N, C-alpha and C positions, 0 to 999 in steps of 0.2 A: 492583511489575511492572520498575522499572530500568529506563523508556522515556528517551531522550535529551530534556532541556529545551526542545531547539530545535526539537522536531517539534508537530505538530497532528495530532488524531485524527480520524475519522470514527465514528460509532455501527456500523458495519458493520466496524470493525478495520482499516481501512487508515490510513497514516501517510504525511503530507507534510512533508518538509524544503523549506521555501523559501528561495529565495537569488536576492533581486532578481525576475526574471520567471520565473526556470526552478524547477519543483519536483521534486523527487525522490518517486518513491512505492513503498510496500511492503507488507506487511501487519505486523502487531503480533505481538511474544511470545505474548501472550494467542491469538491467532488460530492463530498456527503450534502452540502447544500442543492446541489445541482439534482441530484438524485431524488430528495425529500425522505420521508419514512423508510427506513431500511427494514425490510421483515425476513430477511433470508439471508443466510452468508453460505456461500458453498464452498468450503476448503479443501485443500490437497490432503490426502494421507501424508503422514509422517513419513518420510523417505523416498518422496517424489523428485525426482531430479527435473532441473527447469534450465532451460536456456534463455538468457537475459532478452527480454521482449515475448517470450512464449506466454499464452494465456494460462494462467496459474490457479485461476479461482474465479467465481462469479460471486455477484451481490444482487438481489433485489430487493427493489423498492416499490412502494404503490404507483409508481410511475413507469418503471423499464426493468429490465435485467441489464447488466453489465458486466463487462469482461474485467479482471484485475489480471494484467500483466507483470512478471517477474521483471523486477529492476534490475537484477544481477544472475550469473548463472550460478546455480548451487543445487543444493539438496534441502528440501524442507526438512527441519527438526523439529519443529514442535508447531501447534497452530492453538488458537485462543479459544479454547473449549467455552468459555464464558458466552461467545457469540451465538452459541446453538440456543440457548434460552433467553438471550438478552442481546438481540442484532442490534437493537437503536443505539446500544453503546458506541457503534460505528458514527452515529450523528451528534451523541452529546459528547464524546471524549475521543475524536477522532487520532489524537496522537497520544492517545494514553491508553486509558482502560479498553479503547477499541481497536488496538493493533490487530493484526490479523495471522501472522505466521513469523517465524522466526526460518532464516536459511542459513546453512552453512555454504559461505561463499567460497567458490572456486577460485575464483580472480579478483582479488578487492581491487583492481586498478577498471574492472567494470565500472566500479562508482565514480570514476572521472568523468564517465561522460554522459554523469546526471546533472542535474540542474542545482545551482545554490538557490537558497532560499530568494535573494534578490532576483536570479534571472528566472524562478518558478513565478514569482509575482508579475515581472514584465510579462512572461508568455500568458497569464490568465488575464492580466490588462487589457492584452492586445486583441483577445476575444476569439482566440483560438482553440 
């Protein structure tokens, strides 16, 4: 998989990079590969509040439209404006320039329910 070791993952294929009370969110390389070519990303407006597991955004590819779920509860503070013009960044660099949003995390302990890179690898290899 090659996911950075500093990330946590959801079973729905979102990732979270938590630094203090700020979390950066995106989708995994596995999800990007499954979606195919991403053509549009519908991101929430900064200020939007979300609870863990709520639908927070959507992503459209040539194959399908998929929901993006909040990996933690909090408030969206910033979105990746580059994705409006170049949504394919999600495919080419999902853990870097293809990030989707920053969330001010209400409870950093929410991240404890997320998967480690090893657990996520096991999850995707199990076919679920």
